[in-house]
C-alpha positions as CSV (number, residue, x, y, z in Angstrom):
1,M,9.7,-38.0,-150.5
2,S,10.9,-34.7,-149.1
3,G,12.0,-34.2,-145.5
4,D,8.9,-32.3,-144.7
5,D,6.7,-34.9,-146.3
6,A,8.5,-37.6,-144.3
7,A,8.0,-35.6,-141.1
8,D,4.3,-35.1,-141.7
9,G,4.1,-38.9,-142.5
10,I,5.7,-39.9,-139.3
11,D,3.4,-37.6,-137.3
12,A,0.4,-39.3,-139.1
13,V,1.8,-42.7,-138.1
14,Y,2.2,-41.6,-134.5
15,S,-1.4,-40.2,-134.5
16,A,-2.8,-43.5,-136.0
17,A,-1.1,-45.4,-133.1
18,G,-2.6,-43.0,-130.5
19,L,0.8,-41.7,-129.5
20,L,0.7,-38.1,-130.7
21,D,-1.2,-35.5,-128.5
22,T,-1.4,-32.6,-131.0
23,A,-3.0,-30.4,-128.4
24,A,-0.1,-30.9,-126.0
25,A,2.4,-30.5,-128.8
26,S,1.0,-27.2,-129.9
27,S,0.8,-25.9,-126.3
28,K,4.6,-26.5,-125.9
29,R,5.7,-24.4,-128.9
30,S,8.6,-22.2,-127.8
31,N,11.0,-19.5,-129.0
32,K,14.4,-20.1,-130.6
33,R,16.2,-20.5,-127.2
34,G,13.5,-22.9,-126.2
35,E,14.0,-24.9,-129.4
36,Q,17.7,-25.1,-128.7
37,T,17.0,-26.5,-125.3
38,R,14.5,-29.0,-126.8
39,D,17.0,-30.1,-129.3
40,K,19.7,-30.6,-126.6
41,L,17.2,-32.7,-124.6
42,I,16.5,-34.9,-127.6
43,R,20.2,-35.4,-128.3
44,A,20.7,-36.4,-124.7
45,A,17.7,-38.7,-124.9
46,V,19.2,-40.5,-127.8
47,E,22.4,-41.1,-125.9
48,C,20.5,-42.2,-122.7
49,F,18.1,-44.6,-124.5
50,T,21.0,-46.0,-126.4
51,E,23.1,-46.5,-123.3
52,Y,20.4,-47.7,-120.8
53,G,17.6,-49.0,-123.0
54,Y,14.0,-47.9,-123.2
55,T,12.9,-49.4,-119.9
56,K,15.7,-48.2,-117.8
57,T,16.2,-44.6,-118.9
58,R,14.9,-41.9,-116.5
59,V,14.1,-38.3,-116.9
60,S,17.0,-37.5,-114.5
61,D,19.4,-39.3,-116.8
62,I,18.4,-37.2,-119.8
63,T,18.5,-33.9,-118.0
64,H,21.9,-34.8,-116.5
65,H,23.3,-35.5,-120.0
66,A,21.7,-32.3,-121.3
67,N,23.1,-30.3,-118.3
68,T,19.7,-28.8,-117.6
69,A,17.1,-28.8,-114.9
70,Q,14.2,-31.3,-114.8
71,G,11.8,-28.3,-115.0
72,N,13.1,-27.6,-118.5
73,F,12.3,-31.2,-119.5
74,Y,8.6,-30.7,-118.7
75,R,8.4,-27.4,-120.5
76,H,9.0,-29.4,-123.7
77,F,7.8,-32.9,-123.1
78,T,5.0,-34.5,-121.2
79,S,6.7,-37.8,-120.4
80,L,9.6,-40.2,-121.2
81,D,7.4,-41.7,-124.0
82,D,7.0,-38.2,-125.5
83,I,10.7,-37.6,-125.7
84,F,11.3,-41.1,-126.9
85,L,9.0,-40.4,-129.9
86,A,10.9,-37.2,-130.6
87,A,14.2,-39.0,-130.4
88,L,12.9,-41.8,-132.7
89,K,11.4,-39.6,-135.3
90,P,14.5,-38.7,-137.3
91,S,15.3,-42.5,-137.7
92,L,11.8,-43.3,-139.0
93,E,12.0,-40.3,-141.4
94,E,15.3,-41.4,-142.8
95,L,14.1,-45.0,-143.1
96,A,10.9,-43.9,-144.9
97,Q,13.0,-42.0,-147.4
98,S,15.3,-44.9,-148.0
99,R,12.6,-47.0,-149.7
100,L,13.5,-46.2,-153.2
101,R,11.6,-47.3,-156.3
102,P,13.6,-50.1,-157.9
103,D,15.6,-48.9,-160.9
104,R,15.6,-51.8,-163.4
105,T,18.2,-50.3,-165.7
106,H,20.7,-53.0,-164.8
107,G,18.1,-55.8,-164.4
108,E,15.6,-56.7,-161.7
109,L,18.1,-58.7,-159.6
110,E,20.6,-55.8,-159.3
111,S,17.9,-53.3,-158.6
112,L,16.6,-55.5,-155.7
113,I,20.1,-55.8,-154.4
114,E,20.5,-52.0,-154.5
115,V,17.1,-51.3,-152.8
116,N,17.8,-53.8,-150.0
117,T,21.4,-52.6,-149.5
118,T,20.2,-49.0,-149.3
119,Y,17.6,-50.0,-146.7
120,L,20.2,-51.8,-144.6
121,Q,22.6,-48.9,-144.8
122,T,19.9,-46.6,-143.5
123,Y,18.9,-49.1,-140.8
124,A,22.6,-49.3,-139.7
125,R,22.9,-45.5,-139.3
126,N,19.8,-45.6,-137.1
127,R,20.1,-49.0,-135.6
128,H,20.0,-48.1,-131.9
129,M,16.7,-46.2,-132.0
130,L,15.1,-48.7,-134.4
131,R,16.1,-51.6,-132.1
132,L,14.7,-49.6,-129.1
133,L,11.4,-49.3,-130.9
134,R,11.0,-53.1,-130.8
135,E,11.9,-53.0,-127.1
136,A,9.3,-50.4,-126.5
137,A,6.7,-52.4,-128.5
138,A,7.4,-55.5,-126.4
139,A,7.9,-54.0,-123.0
140,S,6.0,-50.7,-122.7
141,E,2.7,-50.5,-120.8
142,N,1.7,-48.0,-123.5
143,K,0.2,-50.3,-126.1
144,G,0.6,-47.5,-128.7
145,F,4.2,-48.6,-129.3
146,S,3.0,-52.0,-130.2
147,V,0.5,-50.5,-132.6
148,L,3.1,-48.2,-134.0
149,W,5.5,-51.0,-134.7
150,L,2.8,-53.2,-136.3
151,N,1.6,-50.2,-138.4
152,L,5.1,-49.4,-139.7
153,R,5.7,-53.1,-140.5
154,A,2.3,-53.2,-142.3
155,E,3.2,-50.2,-144.4
156,F,6.4,-51.9,-145.5
157,V,4.5,-55.0,-146.5
158,R,1.9,-52.9,-148.3
159,R,4.5,-51.2,-150.4
160,T,6.0,-54.6,-151.3
161,E,2.5,-55.9,-152.2
162,H,2.0,-52.8,-154.4
163,W,5.3,-53.6,-156.2
164,L,4.2,-57.2,-156.8
165,R,0.8,-56.2,-158.0
166,R,2.4,-53.8,-160.5
167,L,4.5,-56.6,-161.8
168,D,1.5,-58.9,-162.0
169,A,-0.5,-56.2,-163.9
170,E,2.3,-56.2,-166.4
171,D,1.9,-60.0,-166.8
172,R,5.5,-60.5,-165.5
173,L,4.6,-63.0,-162.7
174,E,3.4,-66.5,-162.5
175,S,0.3,-67.0,-160.5
176,T,0.9,-66.8,-156.7
177,D,-0.5,-65.4,-153.5
178,L,0.8,-61.9,-153.6
179,V,-0.3,-61.0,-150.1
180,L,1.5,-63.9,-148.6
181,L,4.6,-63.3,-150.7
182,A,4.7,-59.7,-149.6
183,E,4.5,-60.8,-146.0
184,T,7.2,-63.4,-146.5
185,L,9.6,-60.9,-148.1
186,G,8.8,-58.4,-145.3
187,C,9.6,-60.9,-142.6
188,A,12.9,-61.8,-144.3
189,T,14.0,-58.1,-144.5
190,E,12.8,-57.3,-141.0
191,Q,14.7,-60.2,-139.4
192,M,17.8,-59.6,-141.4
193,A,17.9,-56.0,-140.4
194,Y,17.1,-56.6,-136.7
195,V,19.3,-59.6,-136.1
196,H,22.3,-58.8,-138.2
197,V,22.3,-55.0,-138.0
198,G,20.2,-54.0,-135.0
199,L,21.5,-56.6,-132.5
200,A,25.1,-56.7,-133.8
201,D,27.8,-55.8,-131.1
202,S,28.9,-53.0,-133.3
203,T,27.7,-51.3,-136.5
204,P,28.4,-53.6,-139.4
205,R,31.1,-52.5,-141.8
206,R,30.2,-51.4,-145.3
207,E,31.3,-54.7,-146.8
208,R,29.0,-56.6,-144.4
209,I,26.0,-54.4,-145.2
210,E,26.6,-55.0,-149.0
211,E,26.9,-58.7,-148.3
212,L,23.6,-58.8,-146.4
213,G,21.9,-56.6,-149.1
214,R,23.0,-58.9,-151.8
215,A,21.7,-61.9,-149.9
216,L,18.4,-60.2,-149.4
217,G,18.2,-59.0,-153.0
218,E,18.9,-62.5,-154.3
219,L,16.2,-64.0,-151.9
220,W,13.6,-61.4,-153.2
221,Y,14.5,-62.2,-156.8
222,R,14.4,-66.0,-156.4
223,A,11.2,-65.9,-154.3
224,T,9.4,-63.7,-156.8
225,P,7.9,-65.9,-159.6
226,F,9.0,-64.0,-162.6
227,R,7.8,-65.5,-165.9
228,V,11.1,-64.6,-167.5
229,R,14.5,-64.4,-165.7
230,G,16.7,-62.9,-168.3
231,E,18.3,-60.3,-166.0
232,S,22.0,-60.7,-165.4
233,G,23.7,-60.6,-162.0
C-alpha cells in the first residue's frame, strides 16, 4: 500500500466513523504558508496530547507550543477533536502499511514471527498516539472515536480471517471456527501491543520488541490448526 493509498484509506475510516467533515476540510484549504502553520500546529498537538493526554489537552496548550495565536488554530481546525484526528493520522497510516503479507520462504512460523514483530515495531514508533486513541474511544463524548477504534480493530480481524480462509481453501487447516480464531488472534495481538508497548514506561528496546514478536508469532502458529507442521523454527 502506498502512502497516498494509506492516507485515502484512513480518511475513509474517519468518514465511516462519522468523524471527517469533508465540507469543513475543503473550506480550510490554504496556501503554502498556511500549510506550514498547520503542520506546526499538528506537531505541537502531538507533543501536547502525549504530555497531557486526550482529555486534558487544551487549544491554548497547542497554540502555546506552536508559538502562534489561537486565531490561527481555528483557521485550520474546527475543534480539538479535529486536530487530534490530524495528529493521529500518520500513526494509523504507518500501522496500516506495516501489515505485510506473510512471506513463507523460511516457513510459516518464522513468517508469523516476522509479521508480528514488524507490527510491534511500528506500534512502538507510534505508541503515544495509538494509546491516546484508546483513551479517546473510552472517554470522549464524541462516540465517533469509539466507532473508529472498533472499526480499526474489526479491519485487523477481517484481514486475519481472510488469511485463515486462504489457508483453509488450500486445505492446509483442520476444521475450526475461523471467525472466532481470527478474533482470538486479534485480541492477543491487540493486548500485547497495548499493554507491553503502549503502556510501557518507555519505548521498549529492539530486543524486547523482537521477544514480544516471537511470542506472538509462536502463539499464532500454535493456535492455527495446520494439518502439517513441518516448518522449522
